[in-house]
Structures are given as structure tokens and as C-alpha cells.
N, C-alpha and C positions, 0 to 999 in steps of 0.2 A: 883908132881903137878897134880891137877885134873882139867880138862876142861869139862864143861857141854855144851851141845848144845840142844836148844829147851826146856830147863827146868832149874830150879834152882834159878830163880830171887826171888822167894818167900820162898826159903828153908832155912830160917834163922837157924833153929836148926841143920840141916844136915851140913850146911856150917861151923857153929861154932864148931861142933864136929870135922870136918876135920881139922880146924885150930888148935884146941887143940892137935890134933895128929901130928902136924907139917907138914900138907899138905897145900900147897898154892892152892887156888881155883880161877879159872877164869870162870865166868858165861857168856854164849852166849845165849840170850833168847829174845823172842818177846812178851811173854804173859804180860797181864796187871799187873802192880806192885801193890801188896796189902801190903806186909810186907817185904820190900826189904832186902835181905841178905847183910850183911856188908862185901863186898869183891869186887875185881876188876870185873867190869861187862861191857860187850858189849851188849847194849840193844837198840832196836828200834822196834816200832810196824808197821813200814813201810815195813819191810822185814819179811820173814819166818825165822825159825831157820837155815836152810841150807843156805839161802841167806846171813845171817849175818856171818855164818862160812866161806863162800866163800870170803866175803869182808875182814874178819879177816885174812885169809890166804894170801890174796893179800897184805894187809898192812904189814904183817910179811915179805913177800918176798921183798917188797920195802925197809923196814927197814934193811934187811940183805944185801942190795946192789945187788940183782940179776940183771942180764942183761935183756934186753927187750925180748930176745928169750925165756929165762926160765920163765919169768913172763907170756908171752903169752901162753906158754904151760900149765902153772898152771891154768890160767883163762879158757883155752879151756876145761880142764877136770872138774874143779869145777863148771863152769857155766852150764854144762849139768845137773848135779845133782840139782843145785839150781833152774833151770828152772822147772824141774819135781816137786820139792817140793813146789815152789811158787804157781804153778797152782793147785796142789793137795790140798794145805792148804788154798786155797781161800783167800790169802792176796791180797790187791788191786794192780793190775798191773799198777802202776803209778810211775812216776819219776824213782828213782834208781832201783826199782824192775822191772819196765817195761824194762829198758835198759838191766838189767841182764838177764831177761827172753828172750828178743829178741836175745841177744848174744848167749844164751844157745840153743835156737831152731836152730839157724844157725849151731852151733857146732854139735848138734845131727844129722843134715842132712848129715854131712860128717864124722861122727864118724867111726873109724876103730876098735872100741871095739867090740869084737865078741858077748858078751852078750847083749850089747845095740843094735847092729844091729839085732839080732834075736828077741829081744823084740819089736823093731819098726816094724819088718816084720809082726808080729802078731797083733799089737795094732793100726797101723796107716792105714788110707785110702791110702796114698801115702808115703811109708817109706823114699823116697828120699827128701820129703818136709814135715816133721811133723809140725803140727800147734798146737795151744793151745787146740783145741777140741780133737785132737788125744791124747794129754797128759791127759786131764781131763777125757775122757771117755774110753780111751784104756790103756794107760800106768799106770796111777795112780791106777785104780781099781785092776789091776793085782798085782802091788806091795803091795797094802794094803791088798789084799786077804790073803797074807802069814800070816801076824800078826793076822788077824781076824779068820782064819780057822785053822792055824797050828802054825808056829813060824816065826818071822821076818827073821831068818837065811835063809829061803827058798828064799826070795827076794834078800838078800845079795849075795847069790850064783850066781845070774845073773851078778852082777857087779864085782864079783871075776873072772868070766870067760872072761878075756880080750883077751886071745890068743888062747883059746881052743874051736874049733867049736863044738865038741861033748858035752862038758860040758855046753856050751851056749845053745845048743838045748835041752838038758835034763832039765836044770834049768828053761828055759822058758816054756817047756811043763808042768812042775810041777806047775808053776804059772797059766797057762791056766786052768789046772785041778782044782786048788783051787778056781779060779775065777768063774768057772761054779758052783762049790759046793756053793760058796758064793751067787751067783745069785739065785739058787734054794732055799737056806735057807732063804734069805731075802724075796723072793716072798711068801713063805709059811707063814712066821711069819707076814708079812705085811697084807696079806689077813685076818688073824685072828685079827690083830689090827684094821682093818677097821670095822669089825663086832662089836668089843667092843666099838668103838667110836660112831657108828650110822651114820645117814644121815647128821648130821650137827655137827660142832665143835665150841667150845668157841673161844674167841679172842686169847687166849693163851692155847695151848694144852699140858697137862701133862698126859702121859700114863704109867702105871705100867704093865710090861710084865713079869710075874712070870716064864714063861717057855722059854723066849728068852735068848740066850747066850750073854754074855757081849760084845763080839767082833762085834756084828751087831747093837748095840744100836744107834750109831751115824748114821748108814745107814738108820735105821728105822726112826730116827728123820728127816733126809733129805727128805725121801719119804713123810713124813707127811707134811713137808713144801710145797713140790711140789703139793700134793693133796688138802690140805686145805688152803694154802696161809696164814698161821699164824705161829708165832714162836712156836716151838715144843720141848718138852723135853721127852725123852723115858728113863724110869727107869727099871733096871733089878736087880735081887738079887745079893748081895755082898757075898764074901766068909766069911765075918765077920757076926756073928749072929745078927739079928735085924737091919741090915743095907741094903741099896740099893745104887747102883751107877747109874749114868745117864749121857747121852750126850744130849746137846741141840743145835739146829740149828735155825737160824733166817731168816727173810726176809729182802730184801733191805730197808734201812731206819730206822731199829730198831737195836740199839746196845744192844745185848743180855746180854753182861757182865755188862754194866751199869744198865740195867733194873733189873738184879737180885742182884746187889750189896746191895741195901737197905735191902734185906732179908737174909743176910749172916748168921744171927743167926739160920736160919732153917737148915743150912748145917754143916756137920762135916768137909768137905773139899770142896773147890770151886775155880775155876780158868778158864782162857780162854781168849777170845778176842771178838771182836764185833759180829762175825758171828757164833762162836762156843764156847761152854763151856762144862766143865766136872764138876761133883759134886758127893758128897757122903752125904747121910743123913739117919736118922732113919726111918724105915719103917712106924712107927706110926705117922709120920708127913706129909705123902704124901698128904692126903686130905687137910690139911691146906695149903700146898704148891700149890696144884692144884687151890684152890679158890683164893689165893693171886696172883698167877701168871696171871690168866685170868683177874682179876680185874685191875691189874697194866698195862697190855698192851692193854686193851680195847680201850682207847682213841687214841692209836698209830696205830692201824691196819686199813688199807684200805681194805674193803671187795672186791673191784674191782681190787686188785693188780695183778690178773692174766691177766687183759686186756693189750694187747700190743698196744703201740702207735708207729706209723711209723715216722722215722726221715724225710723221703721224699717219694714222689711218683716216681716210676721208670718206665720209658718207655723203653721197651726191645730193641727198635731199636737203642738206644744209648749205649747198653751194648757191650763191646768188650774188646780187650786186654788192652787198655789204662785204661779203667774203673777198670778192675780187678787188674792191677798193682797199681792203686791209693788206692784201698781198702786194698791191702796187706801192704801198708805203715802204716796202723792203727794197725796191729797185734803187739804183741799178745793180743787176747781178753780174757776176764775173769772178775773176781771180780774187780769192779771199772772202768772197760773199756769194757762195753758190746758191742757185735757186733751190727752194725747199722741195723735197721729194716726198710725195704722198703715196700710200698704198691704197688701191681701190679693190676691194674683195668681191668675189662673185659677180663679176661684171662681164659685159659683152661688147665687142667692137661691132657697131652698126654699119659704119661706112668709113672708107679711106679715100680722100680726095686730095691729090697732090701731097702737101705736107700736113693736111688737116685730117684729124681722126675724130669720129664721134663715138663716145663710150656710154653705155647705158648700165645703170645699176638699179634694179627694181623698176620703178616708174620714172625715175629721174635720169637725165642724160646731160652730157656736156660735150662741147667741141673744143679740142685742144690741138696745139701744134705738135706734130710728130717729127722728131729730128733723127733720121737714120735709124729708126726702130722698125724692125721687120714685122709690122702688124698687117693683118688681112681681115677682111670682113668675116663675120660669124665666129671669130675667135672668142672663146669663153675662158674665164678663170680669174686669177688675181693679177693686177697690173701695177707697175710703178710708173708714176707720171711726175714730171717736173711742173714747175710753176704754170698754172693754167691761165689763159687769157680769154 
């Protein structure tokens, strides 16, 4: 029997070949269905692949008649990995995925797994209470750096070091090293990309980077979205002559998969979901794709999409333990469940230390995480802040 996770739903030829060879196939996938393979499938676009795998394992355990203790132990382990994957893969943290991610974050906080503990120590602001930001900006980049800069086995080694402190330390040190290498590589290539794009961008951005490695195409596309606030596709050379491969990332409100579906004839391979796609195409069709893509998303893109709107105005005199506990009930934050944004009027920045900023309003002050916000001491005025911890 062959069980696939996070792929296979559209692999009609491969599945048919396996069946001809006498191999039963079960597909566990969340990607959009284009040409569904004719086999047993566990599919939902509400979960990531690892989330569906966790639910599948749970269902098998119940079918096998496991007692509550064994089932709880299974969910404790599976939910940790499903949480990391759900946040890293940017699936909407709603309904069942939100429940699974919330359960997994709690399990991560009390995990006795040596590799997980060491990873959280390096990746989290508070390893005893990891949150969705820690996973998104700390854990996920380190795990992904292995496959982008070396081999995925480097990340697997962390999760194999369940009982060995030294193996855990060495494997996480290796991920840290690869992550720094990944950061430097992306920074250098993105600076070159910006120069090639120029001061303004079209409504839909397609960039061909002949010198960029395949492993960072998705990261470059994400950074294009952050900088230009438009759906972006970054193409790099393929190992096949005359072909390029690419990764696309979208902005809130635009389903990138459905936007590109009408132009499938341009692609040799194409797949993905609402916020991320992958594709392969002939190098001589890039210009046609660039023009078609920009024209198709022009009516959909709001050029003011970087503007933040506050859900409510916040008076710091009312901020305390009860307020913090209520906000924690809304976790985990991520795709589909964004952190609430508050406006703080007539305030002053007292100090900025690493990623922490202290803001005062009247006699009250708070300390909050500052993420890529150009704040400096003694700044005064009105501020927009996200979820405060």
C-alpha cells in the first residue's frame, strides 16, 4: 500500500501505474482538484496535508478500538506537527484547523521531546508558551531552510532526536546555520530583484530570476507581496532545458489558484491553492504570461491594501491581565484569523529593545512586540498595534 500526504490528488498517471503494479493507493491531500486520481482519497482544502494526516490517524485509531489514553497520546504527538504545518502552510486557521492548531500549541508548550524543546528554545520568544507568531517566524523558517538550502533530512533529524539531548542540540544548531544562510541568500537576491522591477510594479508581478536557486523562489515571491502588495510569481530556471519553474504568492482577497486556472494552457504543470501556487512553463512564454497575469488581476487589486484598519481604539488604562487573557482566547492567529489591530491615540514610544517596544499613553504604558515597524524612541502620535502580549 502507498499512502501519499500533501500530494497525489491530481496524479492520475502515477496512481494508475501503481494500481497496475498491484499497489493500493490512498491519497491525503488539500490541493485544488484539477484531474482527480481515481483512488481512495482523504481530501479537504480546510486543512493542510499534515492536518489531514493527523485526522486520518485519529480516525484509524478510533476504528481500531483504541482506548482514550492511547488516542490522547496519539493526538498529543500528531497535533504538534499538524500545528507547525498548518501555520507554516498558511491554511485558514478556522473551524477544525483552528481547533487542531490550538490543541497543538498547548501540546508544544509541554512537550518532552528533546528535539522539539531545543527548537522552541531557539525559535520562540517564550518557549514555555509558544504562539502562532513563534511558529510562523521562528519554527517554520528553520524547518523550511533545510529543504531550501540543503536537504529535508536535516529538519527530520530534529524530530528524530526525541530522547537524545546532544543529537537535539546538534540538529537544531544545523537548522539555525541553514536558516542564517537562507536569510543572507534571500536578502541578496531580493535586492537584485527590486532593482530589476524598478520603483513601481504592475497589478500582478511576474519576475524571472535566471541566477536565483529554485529553493528560494517562494520566499522571493512572498517578499514581493510584502513590498508591492500585489500577487507575485517568481520564476527560476528548471533542470529541464527551455523550461522554468515558479512559485506564486497572493494577497488577501485574491484566490491565486482560481485566477491562474483560465491560463493553464500556458503551463506544463500547475497546482496549488488560494494563497500559493507552483508551476512549470516554457521559458519563451514568460512575457505572454507576464502580460496576461497583470491584466487579469488589475481589477482585483486594491492599491491601498497595505493600509491597516483598527478594529477598536484602545485606552491603555484598561489594559491588564483580564484584557490579555481575553485576547489569548482568540489564538491561534494566522491566515483567516488575523490578530486584532488597535489604535492608540496620543501616545509616545518610551523605548525600543530588539523586537520589544514600550508605549505610554497618559500614565499607563505597555510593552509589545514590534515586527518590522520602524519605531524609535521619543516618537509621539497615534499608533496602530497588533495583538499585545
